[in-house]
N, C-alpha and C positions, 0 to 999 in steps of 0.2 A: 249078821246080816255083809252083804257081799257088795263089792265095788256097785255094783249097777242098784242096787236095791236104795241103798245108803244114800247115790247119785241121784238116783232117780226122786226120794223121797226130800232129800235136800235141795233140791232144784225145781221144787215144785210150781214157785211164783214165777222162776221166768217159764215151766213146761207151760204153767195155764196162762199168760200173756201171750206167748207165741201160738201155740194150739188155738186161742179164742181168736185172732187177726186170722191165721192161715186158716181154718175151718170156715172162717165166713166168706174167704175168699175160693177156698174147694165148693160151698154151699149154689155159688152161682157158675160154678165150672161147665161148660159144656165142651171148649176145647181149649190148647196148650197155644194160643195168640198173642198178640202184645199189649193188649190191654190185662192179659191175666198175668205177662211175667212183670207189666207194668207195678202191677198192683202188688206182687210178691215181693218183688225187690225194695216196694213202700214198707210194707212190713219188716224184710230185716234191717235197712236203716232203722225206723223207730223201734227197731228190739236192742239196737245199739249196737249193731255189728262194725256201722263203719259203713260211710259211703261207698267208699274206693273198693272196698273189702265185699259190700252189696252187690255192687255193681258188676266187678269179677264173676261173684258166685253165677247170680241169673247171666251173662254172657256166657258161661260156660254151661250152666243150663239151658239154653236156646239155642244150643250148639248139639247139646245131644239129643235136643228133642228131635231136628234136624237130621239129625244122621241115625239115630235110632227108631225113630218116630214114634215116639212115646204120645199116647193121649189118655193112655188108661191115669186115672186121682193114683192109686199108690204107686207104679211107675214114677210118674211126675214128684212122689215126697221121696221115695225111694232115691232116685237121683239128685235132690237137691242135700238129702242128705249126704251121700256120697260126695258132693263138690264140699260140703262146709266138712267132711271130715279128710279132704285133699287136701286143705289149705293147713289143719293142726294136724297134720302127718310131715310136711316139708322139712322137719329140721329132729334130729334125733333124743327121744324125750330123758334116755337112760342119764342114773345118776354114775357119774364117770369118780371113782372115789377105789382106784385099784392099787395105791401105792400107801406102802403103810409108813408114817400117817398121811392123809390126807384129809384138805381143808373145804370147810364151807362158811363162803363171809356172806354173812346174810344182811340185804341194806333194805331199804324202804323209808317211807316217812313215818311222821307217831303217826299210832291207833290204828292202823292197817293191820293187826296183830302179829308184830315181827317175833315177840318175844315167845306166845303161844305156838307160834308154826317150829319156833326151833325146838320146846318143848317135846312137840308130837315128832316135828322127824327125828329128834334124839333118841325119842320111845321105838319110831320105826328101826332104829341103827342098832339099838341094843339088844331089840327083839331077834335081829337078824343073826346077833351073837357078836354085835363090833363094841369094843372099849372106848367109850365117846367122851371127852374133853371138851366142859361149855366157859367163852372168854365172855365176861360183861364187860365187854369193850363200850359201853354205853353210859361214862363215868357222868353225861352232865344230868341224870337225871338220877335222884339215890333209888327212888321208885322202882326205876326200872332194873337196877342190880337184885334186888328182894323180890321183886314177880318170875324172873329169870330163876333166880334159885330155885324159887318154890319148886319149878318147871322142871330144871333140872334133877333137884329130888326126887321127882315124881319120874323121870326117867330113868331114873340110876342110872346120871350120866357127873360127872366129877365136876366140878365150876373152879373158876380161878378169878378172884375180884380183888380189887383193890378198895381205897376208898371215893368217895365223890370229889370231881375237879381233877384228878390223875389225869394225866396223857394218856388217851386210850395207846396208843402203837405200843408205850411201856406194857401196860398188861398184855396187849398180843403177845409181845414179845415173853413174857413171865411164860404164858397159855402154855409159846411154843415149847419152851425150854419144858414144862410138866409133863407135858405130851409126851415129850420123847423119853421123859426121864419113868414114865406108866406102863410106857411101852402102848400106849391106848393105838387105836385106829384112825380114827375122826379129832378133828379138833371144828367145833363151830362157834365162829367167832359173829357176837351180837354188836351191833353200831349204833350210833343215836339217830334219831329221824332225823335222817336229811332233806331240808329242804331244798332245789336248786338254786334258790337266790338267798340261802345263808352258805357267802362262802369259805367262812372257816369253817363248817361241817365240813362241805367238799373236802377242803385241805386238809382236816382229819382224815378223813377217807381214804387219800391218795397217799399219807402218811404209812396209815396201816396198810396197806397193798403194797408201798414199799420194803415194809419186815415182813411182810409172809414173802414175797417176789424172792428178797436176798437169802431170808433164815429157812426157805423151803421150796429151793431151785428144783430138787428133782422130783417134790411131790406133784400129785393128781391133786387141781382148784378147783372151787365149783363158787361161783360168785351168784347167789340165785336174790332176787328182788321179789319183797313180797307186794303186792298190791286187794287191795281193799274193793273185794266185785260188786259192794252196793255204790259204788263211785264211775261206774258207767264209763262215758266218754273219756274221763280227766285220767282215769287209769290208764291210757295208751299216751298220754303229755308226760305222765308222770315215766313211765319206759321212756320213753325216748328223754326227757331231763337226765337220766340215770346213766343213760348209755353211752352220755360223752364224759361219763366218770369215771365208769368202770365197768368193763369187760361182761357183760352179762351173761351167765353161759343156762340162766333157765328161769323161770317165773312161777311162783308158790300165791295161787290166786283164794282168796281166804272170802268167810262170808257170806257164800253163793246161796248157801239156806235162807238168807235173809232179804235177798233182793229179785226182781224181777228182771236185772239188767247181764243176767250170764251171759248173754250175746257177745258181750264186750271182751270174751274168751277168742274167738276165733279172729278181731279187728287186731287184738293185740299181737298174735301170729303173723297175720298176714302182711301190717304195718311194720315190723320189728322183727322179723323171722330169727325167736327165739322161740323155743319151746317152754311150754309150761307141763313144768315137772311134777307139782304137785297138786292137790287141789282140797279144799276145807270146807266141808260139809257139816259144821256139827261143832260145838263146844268140848266135845269130852279126849283126852287123850289121846283113843285111836282113831279121832275124824280128822286124818288128813290122810290122804290116799292116791298112789302114784296115779297122775295121771294115765285116761286112756279114751282114746279122739274116739273111739265109735260110741262108748259104753257113753260117753258125754253127748254125740248128736240126737241118738237115742233117747237118750232123758231129754233132749229141747224138744224135738219134735216125733 
């Protein structure tokens, strides 16, 4: 199954919610007037895209309707899709891992699918012929290390782990050394599920970043924030909280197959100007795809 088919299937709940509301508006469609645009704006807001983002999309659509004299239903839908895609395309979605080694630091609160995402990304990189080392730097939960080890083994990646309670930054230091010894291409670092109100966890994250910045000065670095797609608008506030503590280079959105709130992806990019780099639409090790904005928007509307 290709990305679009997988995405379409995985985002069925979001698509159904969108389509039902949008089709209701288009049912009574006579012409593109202010009432029609207001209804459309309301639907976007109700679909977790967010107020500011929805207002911008509809304003841009309004301008296009006047300029291009759009009146046909399909033309209006196409323009709406394009405006959503324009927001998602504001930034570069590619992974920058051109040095050997490169590093990916993965952050996010507990329960968002961080460990699973690391396993799936490691699997993708391994399939691309890259040798991967995973650092189990979430030393606060023993189960986190065990779970990560299972995923690392499935992906064919080496894992660096220490006993529970060890200083996470020291695990990262050891992992950098082992990455170089093994001549590996990419080091992926797991971190504890950090809540922005738990200062000591954020301090640990800063320590880890200092070790990476000091020991891997010339290396390409990606900082990926994993977000649970089912949390809707709460996901946007999570991004803002983590942006204060880390230089986030990309978002990974998980669990989109279990929610009708997939529209939040558009709001996240618009409000934070951070690209979505991966999208999770299933439980299998191959169910992690490089984000494609055109396919994503088509899967919604």
